[in-house]
N, CA, C and O of each residue as an XYZ file, in Angstrom:
276
protein
N       0.838     -1.168      0.000
C       0.000      0.000      0.000
C       0.886      1.234      0.000
O       1.832      1.317      0.783
N       0.594      2.185     -0.859
C       1.274      3.468     -0.876
C       0.274      4.530     -0.439
O      -0.903      4.475     -0.792
N       0.759      5.496      0.334
C      -0.128      6.529      0.848
C       0.652      7.835      0.973
O       1.852      7.821      1.247
N      -0.020      8.952      0.773
C       0.670     10.247      0.802
C       0.895     10.777      2.213
O       1.715     11.675      2.403
N       0.201     10.254      3.187
C       0.364     10.732      4.563
C       1.720     10.311      5.110
O       2.182      9.196      4.867
N       2.345     11.201      5.842
C       3.658     10.896      6.413
C       3.565     10.295      7.805
O       4.504      9.647      8.268
N       2.449     10.503      8.470
C       2.314     10.046      9.847
C       1.499      8.764      9.908
O       0.268      8.795      9.936
N       2.200      7.639      9.927
C       1.560      6.330     10.006
C       2.111      5.640     11.252
O       3.318      5.431     11.379
N       1.212      5.291     12.166
C       1.605      4.683     13.433
C       0.950      3.313     13.544
O      -0.272      3.199     13.449
N       1.750      2.282     13.744
C       1.240      0.929     13.849
C       1.134      0.526     15.311
O       2.054      0.739     16.101
N       0.006     -0.054     15.652
C      -0.224     -0.508     17.020
C      -1.334     -1.537     17.037
O      -1.739     -2.051     15.994
N      -1.822     -1.833     18.232
C      -2.897     -2.813     18.380
C      -4.144     -2.136     18.922
O      -4.074     -1.205     19.724
N      -5.280     -2.628     18.465
C      -6.555     -2.097     18.946
C      -6.695     -2.482     20.412
O      -6.735     -3.662     20.760
N      -6.769     -1.461     21.264
C      -6.926     -1.694     22.699
C      -8.405     -1.814     23.061
O      -8.796     -2.623     23.902
N      -9.220     -0.977     22.395
C     -10.652     -0.970     22.702
C     -11.412     -0.477     21.491
O     -10.934      0.382     20.751
N     -12.601     -1.025     21.293
C     -13.485     -0.532     20.243
C     -14.890     -0.442     20.823
O     -15.392     -1.389     21.428
N     -15.507      0.708     20.629
C     -16.858      0.943     21.126
C     -17.753      1.265     19.927
O     -17.579      2.287     19.263
N     -18.702      0.384     19.665
C     -19.617      0.574     18.544
C     -20.845      1.352     18.998
O     -21.479      1.010     19.997
N     -21.169      2.393     18.257
C     -22.420      3.110     18.464
C     -23.380      2.751     17.357
O     -23.140      1.810     16.600
N     -24.459      3.488     17.255
C     -25.451      3.213     16.216
C     -24.898      3.505     14.829
O     -25.216      2.799     13.873
N     -24.057      4.561     14.710
C     -23.535      4.980     13.406
C     -22.013      4.915     13.353
O     -21.443      4.498     12.345
N     -21.353      5.329     14.439
C     -19.892      5.403     14.476
C     -19.301      4.421     15.469
O     -19.983      3.921     16.363
N     -18.006      4.157     15.289
C     -17.239      3.339     16.227
C     -16.038      4.154     16.690
O     -15.400      4.852     15.901
N     -15.742      4.055     17.980
C     -14.578      4.721     18.550
C     -13.506      3.656     18.741
O     -13.699      2.690     19.479
N     -12.368      3.845     18.062
C     -11.294      2.858     18.069
C     -10.089      3.441     18.801
O      -9.570      4.487     18.411
N      -9.644      2.770     19.858
C      -8.448      3.183     20.592
C      -7.310      2.265     20.188
O      -7.389      1.048     20.357
N      -6.241      2.862     19.647
C      -5.066      2.115     19.193
C      -3.925      2.408     20.154
O      -3.587      3.566     20.398
N      -3.336      1.351     20.697
C      -2.190      1.512     21.596
C      -0.909      1.249     20.821
O      -0.722      0.177     20.245
N      -0.022      2.253     20.817
C       1.258      2.118     20.137
C       2.234      1.360     21.033
O       1.993      1.237     22.233
N       3.336      0.850     20.470
C       4.281      0.062     21.265
C       4.820      0.784     22.502
O       5.153      0.137     23.495
N       4.908      2.111     22.455
C       5.442      2.854     23.609
C       4.364      3.209     24.627
O       4.636      3.937     25.582
N       3.132      2.701     24.437
C       2.052      2.929     25.378
C       1.172      4.121     25.074
O       0.131      4.295     25.706
N       1.568      4.944     24.120
C       0.739      6.082     23.719
C      -0.504      5.561     23.018
O      -0.437      4.585     22.271
N      -1.643      6.214     23.257
C      -2.891      5.802     22.634
C      -3.368      6.857     21.642
O      -3.279      8.057     21.903
N      -3.865      6.401     20.520
C      -4.487      7.255     19.506
C      -5.937      6.808     19.389
O      -6.217      5.613     19.289
N      -6.855      7.767     19.401
C      -8.277      7.450     19.311
C      -8.814      7.973     17.987
O      -8.543      9.110     17.602
N      -9.570      7.144     17.303
C     -10.156      7.508     16.019
C     -11.644      7.189     16.025
O     -12.070      6.176     16.580
N     -12.427      8.057     15.408
C     -13.857      7.809     15.230
C     -14.078      7.531     13.749
O     -13.807      8.381     12.900
N     -14.569      6.338     13.448
C     -14.845      5.948     12.068
C     -16.285      5.437     12.005
O     -16.905      5.187     13.039
N     -16.805      5.286     10.808
C     -18.162      4.763     10.699
C     -18.185      3.307     11.156
O     -17.204      2.576     11.018
N     -19.319      2.913     11.697
C     -19.482      1.531     12.148
C     -19.324      0.565     10.986
O     -18.739     -0.507     11.140
N     -19.847      0.943      9.814
C     -19.727      0.054      8.652
C     -18.262     -0.110      8.236
O     -17.869     -1.194      7.804
N     -17.453      0.940      8.357
C     -16.020      0.822      8.041
C     -15.332     -0.112      9.031
O     -14.507     -0.936      8.636
N     -15.662      0.009     10.302
C     -15.071     -0.875     11.315
C     -15.423     -2.326     11.028
O     -14.587     -3.217     11.176
N     -16.658     -2.559     10.620
C     -17.084     -3.921     10.300
C     -16.398     -4.424      9.028
O     -15.961     -5.573      8.977
N     -16.301     -3.581      8.011
C     -15.647     -3.982      6.757
C     -14.168     -4.286      6.959
O     -13.623     -5.190      6.325
N     -13.511     -3.523      7.852
C     -12.096     -3.740      8.139
C     -11.877     -4.861      9.155
O     -10.740     -5.226      9.455
N     -12.983     -5.402      9.681
C     -12.935     -6.476     10.682
C     -12.072     -6.082     11.876
O     -11.252     -6.868     12.350
N     -12.268     -4.850     12.356
C     -11.502     -4.352     13.488
C     -12.010     -5.001     14.768
O     -13.213     -5.044     15.026
N     -11.074     -5.505     15.563
C     -11.420     -6.114     16.845
C     -10.269     -5.872     17.809
O      -9.156     -5.558     17.385
N     -10.531     -6.018     19.100
C      -9.495     -5.819     20.095
C      -8.343     -6.791     19.861
O      -8.551     -7.979     19.614
N      -7.121     -6.257     19.943
C      -5.923     -7.077     19.744
C      -5.416     -7.099     18.317
O      -4.284     -7.521     18.078
N      -6.225     -6.654     17.353
C      -5.811     -6.671     15.951
C      -4.785     -5.569     15.701
O      -4.926     -4.454     16.206
N      -3.760     -5.883     14.927
C      -2.767     -4.875     14.557
C      -3.326     -4.013     13.431
O      -3.824     -4.525     12.428
N      -3.238     -2.706     13.611
C      -3.750     -1.748     12.629
C      -2.755     -0.602     12.500
O      -1.825     -0.478     13.297
N      -2.960      0.221     11.500
C      -2.164      1.436     11.341
C      -3.082      2.639     11.466
O      -4.146      2.687     10.850
N      -2.664      3.605     12.263
C      -3.376      4.875     12.379
C      -2.672      5.840     11.428
O      -1.474      6.091     11.560
N      -3.419      6.371     10.480
C      -2.858      7.264      9.469
C      -3.373      8.671      9.743
O      -4.581      8.902      9.779
N      -2.450      9.609      9.936
C      -2.835     10.983     10.262
C      -2.342     11.900      9.163
O      -1.145     11.966      8.882
N      -3.273     12.607      8.544
C      -2.924     13.611      7.544
C      -3.803     14.821      7.812
O      -5.019     14.779      7.620
N      -3.183     15.883      8.251
C      -3.944     17.081      8.582
C      -3.118     18.301      8.212
O      -1.910     18.343      8.443
N      -3.770     19.274      7.645
C      -3.059     20.506      7.332
C      -3.056     21.454      8.523
O      -2.265     22.396      8.568
N      -3.942     21.207      9.491
C      -4.011     22.044     10.695
C      -4.071     21.174     11.930
O      -4.825     20.202     11.979
N      -3.288     21.518     12.915
C      -3.376     20.889     14.220
C      -3.564     22.022     15.221
O      -2.672     22.852     15.395
N      -4.710     22.060     15.874
C      -5.021     23.148     16.796
C      -4.800     22.729     18.236
O      -5.050     21.582     18.607
N      -4.331     23.665     19.040
C      -4.137     23.461     20.462
C      -4.812     24.619     21.171
O      -4.664     25.772     20.765
N      -5.555     24.317     22.231
C      -6.243     25.359     22.986
C      -6.039     25.141     24.477
O      -5.847     24.014     24.935
N      -6.084     26.223     25.216
C      -6.030     26.146     26.673
C      -7.093     27.073     27.239
O      -7.612     27.944     26.540
N      -7.408     26.877     28.496
C      -8.365     27.765     29.176
C      -7.669     28.480     30.298
O      -8.289     29.277     31.001
């Protein structure tokens, strides 16, 4: 697979929570950092995502915002 995104992180699915429309997928990287992604439930089912499965989190964003209060 070739992809234009530079930020690809491989880890294992730590937790997946299915809602009516979306699924929240928590990916744990080897160093213990967690990345959380919200994808459609149908995509999660098509990709056969389950806890313990190795996946890649692909991040491509032109803006990363940080806020404080």
